[in-house]
N, C-alpha and C positions, 0 to 999 in steps of 0.2 A: 504494500500500500504506500503511495507517495507520501512524503513528509508534508506537514502543514506548510502553507505559504507564509513567508515572512511578511507580516502586516505593517512594516515600517511605513510611515507617512510618505517618505520620499519614493519608495518603490510603488506605492499605490497609484502614482501618476504615470508610471510606465505602462506600455501596452501589455506586457506580459510579466507581471511581478513574480510569477512562479519560476522565472528563470534566474533569479538573483537573490542572494541572502546576505545579511549583515554579519559582521564579526560576532556581535552579541548573539544573534540567532544560532550561529554555528557552535559557539561555545556551549550554549544551552542544550544543544542536540548531540554533542560529541558522544560517541560510544553507544548511541541508540541503534536498535535493530533496523536494518533496511537502509542504513546510511553509510556510504563510503566517501571519504574525503581523498581527493587526488591532488598531488602537487605536480605541476608541470612548469618548469622554468626555462628561460633561455640559458642561464648559467646552470648546467646540468650537475654541478657539484654542490649546489646549495642545500639540497635535501640532506646530504650526509652531514652537514654541520649543524643541522637543526631543522625541525619541521613540526607541524601540528600533530599532537599525539594521535596515533592510530591511522594517520594518513599513509597512503601508498604513493610511490613515485611512478610517473609516466614520462619517459624520455621522448621528447617530440621527435628526435632524430632517429633513434634506433628502434623505438617501439611502434611508431606510427607510420614510418615511411618504408617503402619497399627498398631493400638494399641494392637492387640492380636497376630496376626501371624507375624513372622519375614518376612515381605514383605512390599511392597509399597502400597499406596492407589490405589483403582481401578478407572476405568474410570469415574464413577458417582461422586466419591469423588474429583477427579481432576477437573472435570467440575465445581463442586460447589466451589472449592477453587479459580479457575480462575475467576469465576463470582464475588465472594466476593472481589477479589483484583482488579477488574476493567479491566480484561484482556479478549480480544476477540481472536478468533482463528487467526486473521491476525495482531494482535498487535506485534510490535517490543518490545521485552522484553530484558532489559539490567540488568544483575544480578551482584551485587558486595557484598563483605563481608570482614571479617577480615582475618588475617593470610595468606596473599598472595592469597586470593580467594579460600582457601582450601575448605570451605563449599559451597561457591558460585558455584564452579565447580561441586560439588555434586548435588546441586539443578538444575543446567543446565543439568546434565546427566539425572536426573529424568524427567525434562521437555521433554527431547529427547525421553524418553521411550514412551511418549504420542504423539510424532510426532509434537510438536509445532515447526513450521517451522523457525521462526525468533527469535532466542534466542542467546544473546551475553554476553560476560563477559566484565567488566570494567577493563582494564589493570591496575594493581596496587591496585585495590580494595579500600576499606575504608581508609586504612592508607595513601595512596598516595593522595586521595582527601583531607583529613584533612591536610596533610603536605603542600599542595599547598594553603591552606586557602581558599578553594572554599566554596560556600554557604552551610550552615548547619543549621538545625533547630530541635527543639524538638516538633514541631506541628505535631500531628498525621494526616496522610492523611485519607480522607474519600472518597474513590473512589465510583463512581456510578456503581451499579451492571450491569453486562453484561450478554448476552446469550452466553454461551460457550458450544459447542456440546459435547456430551458424546463420547469419543474416546477410543477404546480399547488400553490397554497398550501392546506394542509390545516389548517383552523382547529379542527375539531370536537374533536380529542383534547386540546388544551392551551389552548384559548381559550374563554372564556365571554362570552356577550352578556347583556344585561339580562333577556330572557325566561328564559334559562337560570338566572340567579340567582334569579328569582322561583320557578321550579320546583325550586330547590335547597333551599328552606326545609326544615328538618328534618335537614340534613346539615351538616358542618362548614364554616364560613366563617371566614377569617382576615383581619382588618383590620391591615395592616402600617404604617399611618400613625402619627404621633405621638399620645401620649395626649390632647393638647389637641384634635387634630382628631377623634379617636374620640369624645370626650365631647361635642363640639359647642361647646366653648369657642372654638375657632377655625373659621372657614369656609375658611381657606386654610392651606397649609403655611407654617411660619415661613420668612420671606425670599422667599416666592413669592406675592405678593399678586395676581398676574395670573391665577392658576389657582384661582379660588374657586368656590363654589356658593351657591345661594340659602339652603340649609338646612345647619345644622351637626349632626353626630351620626354614627351608624353604621347599617349594615344590621342589622335585628333578628337576634339570636342570634350575631352575629359575635364572635369572641374577639379581644382586642387583643394583638397580638404585633408590636411595632415591628420593622421589617426589620433595623435596625442591630444588634439583639441577636445576630444570627448572626455578626457580625464581631468579631474581637478588636481591640485597640487599634492594632495594626500593619496593619489592613485585611485580614488573612487570615481565612479561615473558622475558626470555633471547631471544636474536635475533636468527634468523633462523640458522646462521652459528654455533652459540654456541649449539643450540639444536641438530643440525645434528651431531656435534662432540660427544655429550653425547650418543645419542640413536643409531645412525648409526655406528659411528667409534668405540666407546667404547663397547656398548652393542651388536653390531653386527646385528642390525635389517636391513632388506633389503626391497625394494619395493615389494609389493604383499605378504609380510609376514602376516600370521594369528596370531595375538598377543592376549594374555590374561594378564591383569594386576591385581594385588591384593595387599591388605595391611592387615588391621585387620577387618574392617567392610565395606570397599568399598568407604570410603570418600577420603582418600589420593590418592587412585588409580583412582578416578574420575578426579582428577587434571591431572594425567598422561594420562588418556584416552583423555582428552581435548587436551593436547599437541600433542599426537601422531595422533589423528584424524583430528583436525582442524588446527593445526599449521604446522605439518609435512606432512599431507595428506595420512597417512596410512588408507586404506579403510576397513580393517578387524581387528578391535580392540574391544575386549569385556572386561568389568569390572566384575571381580568375587567378588561380594559384600559380599558373605558368608565369603570369605577371611580367614585369619588365625584363627579367633575365631571359624570358622566352621572346617577348615582343621586340625588345631592343636588339636582339641578335637574329631575328627572323628575316628571311629574304622576301622581298616584294610586299612588305607591309609598310604603310605610311606612318610617319611620326611628325610631331610639331615641336619645334624648339622655341623657347621663350616663355613668357608669362601668360600669353593669351591662349585661350582654349583651342583656337583654330577652327577651320571650317570642316564640315563633314566631307570626306573625300568622295569623289565620284567613281562609280564603277566597281565598288567593292561589295555593297550590300546586295545580296542575291534575293532578298525577300521583297 
């Protein structure tokens, strides 16, 4: 049975408050049956130096990605991972991580590809939990294995591929990278020189909305009014829009996907995880350099 929804006033303004919990809610529910807490960080060594008691670690790189193909694990591998982590199909999963839940949102998005029904983010993530001096431990969790069914990965609803993006011209695109990456000044993310592209710039017509704008200084999500001001008023998104978000490999755009889908209630949002490392290196796809969105290219949209 799903755990109760966090009834915090802030969350009640969101479209889907059942997708987010506060640090207080989580501490009150720690250790209860049917709840598994997952830590997923960019810095994969953080779990070992301390984590929320009872939580299990999911390594975004080795646990969620196929080691050979640029793709995610399949249904059998996801089933084995869930079983190992003590997660059943009806478990309430709360994911948290470092850097304003940047990678935690990525893990949640991958869980969503497999249709895990009840998966939530901890607002503020690891840093807020530590700042509030809530329980922390270095004791590694030893969950009891579960029987998790093999479920097909369903990409089509929330994942976009390069041909999908080409056919998406004329509809909203959100580039969540830094302004320097968007303009083409940089071909890599600051401090990540190994993840570059041959060309700098952005996909034609994409709006620049860096992902971090959705997070407050303490790493929590901004409230509903602030998010509406960013995405509806500034970026120009409207209800019923079909939206594709991208970054460099799909991790920052997972955070934006979460905001648009679960906090603001947009029903058609896809994450283009190939992102700029694919688009910026691809042959015969157009780019725009500079700060302007650019015009819709002619002759690409087959629809």
